Every structure is written in structure tokens, then in C-alpha cells.
C-alpha positions as CSV (number, residue, x, y, z in Angstrom):
1,M,-118.0,-5.2,-152.6
2,V,-115.4,-5.0,-155.4
3,L,-113.5,-8.0,-153.9
4,Q,-116.8,-10.0,-153.7
5,T,-117.6,-9.3,-157.3
6,I,-114.0,-10.4,-158.4
7,L,-114.3,-13.6,-156.4
8,L,-117.7,-14.3,-158.0
9,V,-116.4,-13.8,-161.5
10,I,-113.4,-16.1,-160.9
11,E,-115.6,-18.8,-159.4
12,W,-117.9,-18.8,-162.3
13,L,-115.0,-18.9,-164.8
14,R,-113.8,-21.9,-162.8
15,N,-117.2,-23.5,-163.2
16,I,-117.2,-22.8,-166.9
17,L,-113.7,-24.4,-167.2
18,L,-115.0,-27.5,-165.4
19,I,-117.9,-27.7,-167.8
20,I,-115.4,-27.6,-170.7
21,A,-113.3,-30.2,-168.9
22,L,-116.3,-32.5,-168.8
23,F,-117.0,-32.0,-172.4
24,Y,-113.5,-33.2,-173.3
25,A,-113.8,-36.0,-170.7
26,I,-116.9,-37.4,-172.4
27,K,-115.0,-37.3,-175.8
28,T,-112.1,-39.2,-174.1
29,I,-114.3,-41.8,-172.5
30,K,-116.2,-42.4,-175.8
31,A,-113.0,-42.9,-177.6
32,L,-111.6,-45.3,-175.0
33,F,-114.8,-47.4,-175.0
34,K,-114.9,-47.5,-178.8
35,A,-111.6,-49.3,-178.7
36,D,-112.1,-53.1,-179.0
37,S,-108.7,-53.9,-177.7
38,K,-108.6,-56.1,-174.5
39,N,-105.3,-54.5,-173.6
40,D,-104.9,-54.1,-169.8
41,I,-103.6,-50.6,-170.1
42,I,-106.7,-49.5,-172.1
43,G,-108.9,-51.1,-169.6
44,M,-107.2,-49.1,-166.8
45,K,-107.6,-45.9,-168.8
46,R,-111.4,-46.5,-169.1
47,V,-111.9,-47.0,-165.4
48,V,-109.6,-44.1,-164.3
49,F,-110.8,-41.4,-166.7
50,T,-114.5,-42.4,-166.2
51,L,-114.1,-42.1,-162.4
52,I,-112.2,-38.9,-162.5
53,A,-114.8,-37.4,-165.0
54,A,-117.6,-38.4,-162.6
55,G,-115.8,-36.9,-159.7
56,I,-115.3,-33.6,-161.4
57,A,-119.0,-33.6,-162.5
58,F,-120.0,-33.8,-158.8
59,L,-117.4,-31.2,-157.9
60,L,-118.9,-28.9,-160.4
61,L,-122.4,-29.4,-159.1
62,A,-121.2,-28.7,-155.6
63,F,-119.5,-25.5,-156.6
64,I,-122.5,-24.3,-158.5
65,I,-124.8,-25.0,-155.6
66,E,-122.5,-23.2,-153.2
67,N,-122.1,-20.2,-155.5
68,F,-125.8,-19.7,-155.5
69,S,-126.1,-20.2,-151.7
70,G,-123.1,-18.0,-150.9
71,V,-120.0,-20.1,-150.1
72,I,-118.0,-16.8,-149.6
73,N,-120.1,-16.3,-146.4
74,K,-118.9,-19.7,-145.2
75,S,-122.4,-21.2,-145.4
76,F,-122.6,-24.7,-146.9
77,T,-125.8,-26.4,-148.0
78,L,-126.6,-30.1,-147.5
79,A,-126.8,-30.7,-151.2
80,G,-123.4,-29.1,-151.6
81,I,-121.9,-31.3,-148.9
82,V,-123.3,-34.4,-150.5
83,F,-122.0,-33.6,-153.9
84,F,-118.5,-32.7,-152.6
85,S,-118.5,-36.0,-150.7
86,L,-119.4,-38.0,-153.8
87,A,-116.7,-36.1,-155.8
88,Y,-114.1,-37.0,-153.2
89,I,-115.1,-40.6,-153.0
90,L,-115.0,-41.1,-156.7
91,L,-111.6,-39.3,-157.0
92,L,-110.2,-41.5,-154.2
93,I,-111.4,-44.6,-155.9
94,A,-109.9,-43.4,-159.3
95,F,-106.4,-42.6,-158.0
96,A,-106.3,-45.6,-155.6
97,Y,-107.2,-47.9,-158.6
98,F,-104.5,-46.2,-160.7
99,W,-101.9,-46.6,-158.0
100,H,-102.8,-50.3,-157.6
101,D,-102.9,-51.1,-161.4
102,S,-99.9,-49.0,-162.4
103,S,-97.7,-50.9,-160.0
104,R,-97.8,-53.8,-162.6
105,F,-96.2,-51.6,-165.2
106,H,-93.7,-49.5,-163.2
107,R,-91.4,-50.4,-160.4
108,L,-90.5,-47.5,-158.2
109,H,-86.9,-46.4,-157.5
110,I,-86.0,-46.9,-153.8
111,S,-85.9,-43.1,-153.2
112,E,-89.4,-42.6,-154.3
113,P,-91.2,-44.4,-151.4
114,I,-89.0,-42.4,-149.0
115,F,-90.1,-39.2,-150.7
116,F,-93.8,-40.4,-150.5
117,L,-93.3,-41.2,-146.8
118,G,-91.9,-37.7,-146.1
119,V,-94.8,-36.0,-147.9
120,F,-97.3,-38.2,-146.1
121,A,-95.8,-37.2,-142.8
122,G,-95.9,-33.6,-143.6
123,V,-99.5,-33.7,-144.8
124,M,-100.6,-35.7,-141.7
125,L,-98.9,-33.2,-139.4
126,W,-100.8,-30.4,-141.1
127,L,-104.1,-32.2,-140.8
128,Y,-103.4,-32.8,-137.1
129,Y,-102.7,-29.0,-136.6
130,M,-105.8,-28.1,-138.6
131,M,-108.0,-30.4,-136.6
132,R,-106.7,-29.1,-133.3
133,I,-107.3,-25.5,-134.1
134,T,-110.8,-26.5,-135.5
135,V,-111.7,-28.1,-132.2
136,Q,-110.3,-25.1,-130.3
137,A,-112.3,-22.7,-132.4
138,N,-115.5,-24.7,-132.0
139,A,-115.2,-25.7,-128.3
140,A,-119.0,-25.7,-127.9
141,G,-119.3,-28.7,-130.2
142,L,-119.8,-29.5,-133.9
143,S,-122.8,-30.7,-135.8
144,L,-122.5,-33.7,-138.0
145,L,-122.4,-31.6,-141.1
146,N,-119.6,-29.4,-139.6
147,K,-117.6,-32.5,-138.7
148,I,-117.8,-33.6,-142.3
149,I,-116.7,-30.2,-143.5
150,F,-113.9,-29.7,-141.0
151,F,-112.6,-33.2,-140.5
152,I,-113.7,-35.7,-143.1
153,H,-113.4,-33.5,-146.2
154,P,-109.9,-32.2,-145.4
155,L,-108.8,-35.8,-144.8
156,A,-110.3,-36.9,-148.1
157,V,-108.7,-34.1,-150.1
158,A,-105.3,-34.9,-148.5
159,I,-105.6,-38.6,-149.4
160,I,-106.6,-37.8,-153.0
161,F,-103.4,-35.6,-153.2
162,L,-101.2,-38.3,-151.7
163,L,-102.6,-40.9,-154.1
164,T,-101.6,-38.7,-157.1
165,L,-98.0,-38.7,-156.0
166,I,-97.5,-42.0,-158.0
167,I,-98.3,-40.2,-161.2
168,H,-95.2,-38.0,-161.3
169,P,-92.6,-40.8,-161.2
170,A,-94.7,-42.8,-163.6
171,H,-94.7,-39.8,-166.0
172,K,-90.9,-39.4,-165.5
173,A,-90.4,-43.0,-166.4
174,K,-92.5,-42.6,-169.5
175,V,-95.1,-45.1,-168.3
176,I,-97.8,-42.5,-168.7
177,R,-98.3,-39.5,-170.9
178,T,-99.3,-35.9,-170.1
179,P,-103.1,-36.1,-169.5
180,L,-102.9,-37.6,-166.0
181,W,-99.9,-35.4,-165.2
182,Y,-102.0,-32.3,-165.9
183,I,-104.9,-33.7,-163.9
184,S,-102.6,-34.6,-160.9
185,S,-101.3,-31.0,-161.0
186,G,-104.9,-29.8,-160.8
187,V,-105.4,-32.0,-157.8
188,F,-102.3,-30.5,-156.2
189,L,-103.5,-26.9,-156.7
190,Y,-106.9,-27.9,-155.4
191,F,-105.3,-29.4,-152.3
192,I,-103.3,-26.2,-151.6
193,G,-106.3,-23.9,-152.3
194,Y,-108.6,-26.0,-150.2
195,N,-106.3,-26.0,-147.2
196,I,-105.9,-22.2,-147.4
197,M,-109.7,-21.9,-147.5
198,A,-110.1,-24.3,-144.7
199,Y,-107.6,-22.5,-142.5
200,S,-109.2,-19.1,-143.2
201,F,-112.6,-20.6,-142.0
202,V,-111.2,-21.3,-138.5
203,R,-108.6,-18.5,-138.1
204,P,-108.9,-14.8,-138.8
205,A,-107.3,-14.2,-142.2
206,A,-106.4,-11.2,-144.4
207,K,-109.1,-9.9,-146.7
208,L,-107.1,-11.0,-149.8
209,I,-106.8,-14.6,-148.6
210,P,-110.1,-15.6,-150.3
211,L,-108.7,-14.2,-153.6
212,L,-105.7,-16.4,-153.2
213,Y,-107.5,-19.7,-152.7
214,T,-110.1,-18.8,-155.3
215,M,-107.3,-18.3,-157.8
216,L,-105.7,-21.6,-156.9
217,L,-109.1,-23.4,-157.3
218,F,-109.5,-21.6,-160.7
219,L,-106.0,-22.8,-161.7
220,S,-106.8,-26.3,-160.7
221,A,-109.8,-26.2,-163.1
222,V,-107.4,-25.0,-165.8
223,Y,-105.3,-28.1,-165.3
224,F,-108.3,-30.4,-165.2
225,T,-109.5,-28.9,-168.5
226,L,-106.0,-29.1,-170.1
227,G,-105.7,-32.8,-169.0
228,F,-108.9,-33.9,-170.5
229,F,-108.4,-31.7,-173.7
230,V,-105.0,-33.5,-174.2
231,A,-106.5,-36.8,-173.5
232,S,-109.3,-36.3,-176.0
233,R,-106.7,-35.3,-178.7
234,K,-104.5,-38.4,-177.9
235,F,-107.2,-41.0,-177.6
236,G,-109.8,-39.6,-180.0
237,S,-107.7,-39.4,-183.1
238,S,-107.9,-43.0,-184.1
239,K,-108.3,-46.6,-182.8
240,E,-104.7,-47.3,-183.7
241,N,-103.4,-44.4,-181.6
242,I,-105.5,-45.5,-178.6
243,I,-103.9,-48.9,-178.7
244,K,-100.4,-47.5,-179.1
245,E,-100.8,-44.7,-176.4
246,R,-99.8,-45.3,-172.9
247,I,-102.0,-44.4,-170.0
């Protein structure tokens, strides 16, 4: 009972943080759209931050719905699944767009694609393992909704994480500033927390495991909030700073 209460408190604190993140996201987007510059980088910022903000908004709605329905008891609602799906689609589009457009401004070092390939291989092996144990644990067959939860959503979260890998070398090369770096760190923590949660759903886990993944999802919300807060300060100060700022 005490653990359930602690989990519920952390989850609602996470939701509050996501609401704050959306507040700063709106300020950031307003500032970017007020800029009259036709600079390509500013255009990229508008698209990327708008899509990420929309994705986080749907993520927040999904979390709130599942909090009321009892996600701790591993029960998902149709509305929650739809909102999670929309969130992942928007985040996929946002980071895929960023990867495509940022390639015009930054040429990767030869070692970086090798690193990406290694991470990709590791993530795919993990997904293969997860899907195998999911099938074994549900040998009687899965409904369409369960297939989305156990197969499509883990794949979507993994691809979102993989797409954010481009942000770290871009930040190191000073092509981008800190907001997207913070947001990508939030995605990484979400990816880790999500996978621990998914594993605990199909394999018996220690009682404190829900506390671990709940804390990781909370920390991901901290980084999302920090990213949009910094973005709102950078892009909202003045039109001149928007034009001078990098992504």
C-alpha cells in the first residue's frame, strides 16, 4: 500500500512536470513563429519543437488517463493506447525530420556512424529478446491492443531513441545548443524506464522494480521540462537572439 502511494505521487509529479514543459514549449514555439527570418535553421526549429511539444502533450494525456484507470495494475485503456501511439508517431517524425535536416549543417565523423550501428544492433537484439519472451508468456495468443502494447510501442520507443543519437554529436560539434540535448536525454531516460517497465510486465520482477522505472520516467519529464525552459529563455528573449541562436 505504501509503495502504491509513493508510485502514484511520483507519477502525478511527473504529470505536473510535463504540464510545465508544455507551458514553456508554447512560449518557445510562439517566439519562433514571431521571428520573420526565412533562415533555414529557424524553420527547422519551428517544425522540430512544435512536433516534440505535440508529442509530449499526447504523452501527458495518455499518462493521465492511465493514472486514473490504474496503469500500475497493468491495465491499459483504448484511449491511453491511442494517445501513446499519437505521441510516439509525432516524436518519430520530429527526430527523423531533425536528423534529415541537420545533415545539411553537420558532417559526421567516420567513427560516429560506427557507434550508431553498434547501438542500433544492441537495441535490436534487446527488442528481439523482449518479443520472444512476450510470445512465450502469451502463448495463447495476443489481441490487437496487446500486440500494439508489446510489439509496436516498444519498437516505436526504440526508434525514437535511436533517432536522437544524432543530437549528441551535433551538440558536441556546437551545431546545436542545450535545449535539444536536454530533450534527447529525456528520451534516453524514457527509453530505459519504458523497457524496464515492459520487461516487468512479461517476467516476474522484484517489488521495487516499479519504483525504478517510475523514477526514470519522472526524470525523463525533468529533462523535457528543462529542455523547453532553456529553449524558451534562449528563443524568447528577443528577435535578434532567435536569429543568432543555433538549433
